[in-house]
C-alpha positions in Angstrom: 87.2 0.2 62.4 88.1 -4.2 60.8 84.8 -5.6 61.6 83.7 -5.7 57.9 81.0 -3.0 58.2 80.5 -0.5 56.0 82.2 3.4 56.3 77.8 5.6 57.1 79.8 8.2 55.3 80.1 6.2 52.2 76.0 6.2 51.8 73.2 8.7 52.2 71.5 5.9 53.8 73.8 4.4 56.1 74.5 7.6 56.6 70.9 8.3 58.2 70.4 5.4 59.9 74.0 6.7 61.8 71.8 9.3 62.9 69.1 7.6 64.1 69.2 6.2 67.3 67.6 3.4 66.7 70.9 1.2 66.6 71.2 -2.4 67.6 68.6 -3.4 64.3 71.5 -2.5 62.7 74.1 -5.2 63.8 72.2 -7.4 61.5 71.0 -4.8 58.8 74.0 -3.3 57.9 75.5 -5.5 54.7 79.6 -7.0 55.7 81.4 -5.5 53.0 84.3 -7.2 53.6 85.5 -9.6 55.8 86.3 -9.1 59.5 90.0 -8.8 60.5 91.3 -7.4 57.0 90.3 -4.0 55.9 90.0 -0.7 57.8 86.3 1.3 56.8 85.2 4.0 59.5 82.2 2.8 61.5 81.1 5.0 64.2 78.4 1.8 64.9 81.0 -0.1 65.3 82.0 1.8 68.3 78.7 2.2 69.4 78.4 -1.1 69.8 81.3 -2.2 71.7 79.7 0.5 74.1 76.7 -2.1 74.5 79.0 -5.3 74.7 80.2 -3.7 77.7 77.2 -2.0 79.4 76.1 -5.9 78.7 79.1 -7.5 80.2 79.2 -5.8 83.6 75.3 -6.2 83.5 75.5 -2.3 84.2 75.1 0.9 82.0 78.1 2.3 79.9 78.3 6.1 82.3 77.8 4.3 85.8 81.1 2.1 84.7 83.0 4.1 83.3 82.3 6.6 86.3 83.1 4.1 88.7 86.2 2.4 87.3 88.2 4.9 84.5 86.7 8.8 85.2 86.3 8.7 89.4 89.5 7.3 89.4 91.0 9.6 88.1 89.8 12.6 89.4 87.3 13.1 86.0 83.7 13.4 85.6 81.1 13.0 83.1 78.6 16.0 82.1 75.4 14.9 82.6 74.3 15.6 78.7 75.3 11.8 77.2 72.9 11.1 75.5 71.4 7.7 75.1 70.0 5.4 71.8 66.7 3.9 71.2 67.5 1.4 73.6 68.5 3.1 76.4 72.4 2.5 75.4 74.5 5.5 76.3 75.7 6.3 72.4 79.4 4.7 72.2 80.9 7.2 69.5 80.0 9.8 70.7 77.8 12.7 72.8 80.6 12.2 76.1 80.7 16.0 77.6 84.1 15.8 79.8 85.9 19.3 80.7 89.4 19.9 78.8 91.2 19.5 82.1 89.4 16.0 82.2 90.9 15.2 79.1 93.8 15.5 79.9 94.1 13.4 82.5 92.5 10.5 80.3 95.1 11.1 77.9 98.1 11.2 80.5 96.4 7.5 81.1 97.7 6.3 77.8 101.0 8.6 78.2 102.0 6.6 81.2 101.1 3.5 80.2 98.2 3.3 82.6 99.5 4.8 85.6 98.3 8.0 86.9 99.5 9.2 90.5 101.3 6.1 90.9 98.2 4.1 90.9 97.3 1.3 88.2 94.6 2.5 86.4 94.3 0.9 83.1 96.3 -2.7 82.1 100.4 -1.2 80.8 99.5 -3.5 78.2 96.6 -2.7 77.4 97.5 0.9 77.2 100.1 0.6 75.0 98.7 -1.9 72.0 95.6 0.6 72.1 98.5 3.1 70.5 99.4 0.0 68.2 99.3 0.7 64.3 97.0 -1.6 63.3 95.8 -0.3 60.1 97.8 1.8 58.1 96.3 4.5 55.7 93.3 4.1 57.3 92.9 8.2 56.4 94.0 10.3 53.5 96.4 13.3 54.9 95.0 16.5 55.6 96.6 19.6 56.9 99.9 19.0 58.4 98.7 15.8 60.1 100.0 13.2 57.7 100.6 9.1 57.9 97.5 8.9 59.2 97.3 5.1 60.8 94.6 3.4 63.3 94.6 1.6 67.1 92.3 0.5 69.2 90.2 3.3 68.8 93.2 6.0 68.7 94.4 7.2 65.8 98.3 8.3 64.8 100.3 10.5 62.7 102.9 12.8 62.1 102.9 16.4 61.5 106.5 17.6 60.6 108.9 15.3 62.5 106.5 14.1 65.2 105.4 10.5 65.3 102.1 11.2 67.3 98.7 9.4 68.4 94.8 11.2 68.8 91.6 10.8 70.2 89.3 12.9 67.5 86.0 14.5 67.9 83.7 16.4 65.3 83.9 19.3 65.5 87.7 19.6 66.7 87.6 17.6 69.6 91.5 16.6 69.9 93.7 14.5 72.9 97.2 14.1 70.7 100.1 12.3 73.1 103.4 13.3 72.0 105.6 10.1 73.7 108.6 11.5 72.2 108.7 15.1 73.9 106.6 13.6 77.2 103.1 16.4 76.0 99.4 16.3 75.7 97.5 18.5 73.2 93.5 19.1 74.1 91.5 20.8 71.9 87.7 21.8 72.2 85.2 23.7 70.0 82.3 23.7 68.8 81.1 20.0 68.1 78.3 20.4 65.9 76.2 17.8 66.8 74.4 16.2 64.3 75.4 18.8 61.7 78.0 17.5 58.6 79.0 20.3 56.3 81.1 22.6 54.9 80.1 24.7 57.8 81.2 22.2 60.5 83.7 21.5 58.4 85.7 24.7 57.7 86.1 24.4 61.9 86.6 21.3 62.7 89.8 22.3 59.6 90.5 25.1 61.2 91.7 23.7 64.7 93.2 20.6 62.4 95.9 23.4 61.4 96.4 24.6 64.8 96.3 21.5 66.7 99.7 20.4 63.3 100.8 23.9 63.1 101.9 23.5 66.8 103.1 20.2 66.6 105.5 20.8 63.8 106.5 24.0 65.2 107.9 22.3 68.4 112.4 21.1 68.3 113.1 17.2 67.6 115.0 16.0 70.6 
């Protein structure tokens, strides 16, 4: 999230472009608002373009690649409803359908340094590097979630005495890794697809409060 591209939610025209599905031309048309590698700006399209890079580099589509090399090895299944952009690329920023149980399996990969049931699925170095904080103050504190930072597509924060990493999806989808307690917390909710208003944020805030209160209630080691 330090690519130099803008946060789409800062401008209505940028946000409309985010919802358009016509993404590849925006790599060229979106203005850089900072030097790459210097400033955190949450960019959903940057996540999508990373998915396009993977698909092109591996000469396949993102869903097939993810199922074969990531989800199948951990006994997980991607749903059939993952949508594609106008050029046929699976959306790299949102829209995956995964059960809570399979979300937990994905979280275990990172909690256990890329290993699942004795098999190394991801590079241990990659798993550890992904959970490092490369951006401090990435987002304002909200509810019990404090000291928000960002790594490689993973957020990090604190609730009470507990530090954690977490993946976050619109509407209240969460995978929370509490390494010190060897614990994973998963939450799912209405995704409010393409609905970004007070109602969707009200529901997401309730999930954040629930998860944050639970983490805050846990004893320290």
